[in-house]
N, C-alpha and C positions, 0 to 999 in steps of 0.2 A: 327663921326670919329671912325672907328674900333680900338679896343685896340690891341696892339701887343701881340702875343702869348708869354706865359711864357716858360721858359726852359723845364718844364715837358711836356707841350703840343707839343713843337717842337720835343722832344725825342719820344713821342708817335707817332707822324706823321712819323718820320723817321723809326720807327719800322714797321709801316704799309706799307711803301714804300719798305723796304728791305726784309721783311719776308713774304712768301706766306701764312703762317698760323699764322699771327701776333696776332690775338685775342686769339688763343689757347696758343701761346708761352708766352704772357704777363701775363697769368693767371696760368701758370704752375710753381710750385716750382722748383728751380734749386739749386743744391749743391754748385755751385760757388757763390751763393748769400745767403749762410748760410741757405739754405732750404726754403727761402722765394721766393715769386713770383717776377718777374720784376715789376709788378704794385705796390706791397707792398714797394719795395725799392724806386720806383719813388715817391710814396706818402710820404715816409720818408725823401725825399730830397737827396737820394743817387743816383744821376743821373750818376755819373762817373762810378760806378760799373756796372750799367745796360748798359751804352754805351760801356764800355770796353768789356763786355760779348757779346753784339750785334755785335760789330766789329770783335771779335774773331770768332764768328759763320759765319758771312758773308764773311770775307776776309781770314780767316785761315782755317776754317772748323771744329772748335771746336764744340762739341755738348753738 
């Protein structure tokens, strides 16, 4: 029986679906994440900040 994906894996999958350059984006520091990369914030458990930034980029056009 396969295990359910954890929230971090779900977020990583969502990033891959929504951003054409997902692997580059997730590894690039961003000022709205305190200069850390989205992957660093995900690893630290701060999924909300990464998700908020992702949605701002996709749905509002923030860069």
